Phi, psi and omega in degrees: 000132178292126182305329190265327184231002180059016172279157185294144178277153181297146177283149180091191189285146177263123187263170187306319192257004182294143182241151176294131182291346181260319183250347182084359184284159180286140187257334181280070187234157177301321185297335181267000181273139173298338183273352181291120183221091173314138174092340173275176190302120178062017178066020187222132178291344186263163176270069182293136179288335180222141180288139174264115185288322188254102186284352177248018182235157177309143174219179184239032178299132182277348180269358185302132172220112194298142173293149174283321176199153178274137176297152175303149182312307184293316180302314178302315179295318181289325180295318179292314177305313181297319180298316178300317178297307178304325173303334179291337186244009179252000000 
């Protein structure tokens, strides 16, 4: 699901220059990646060599793997907070 307009993401691999067919925004962004984890080192669950500073702009990360869908806003924050808390003891 597109972070900006909530339309479904294209099936298959999302390439560096792909745009949302509905809103025209860039799709190959950290916020659409399954490895995006706010609060962890560089906000990424992968060991990326360089930090991507703008998580809502196109990047050339080789680890990018599109999310199947985005969690609802409130649930995402609660899940991130819960994960951060559990990470303190793991």
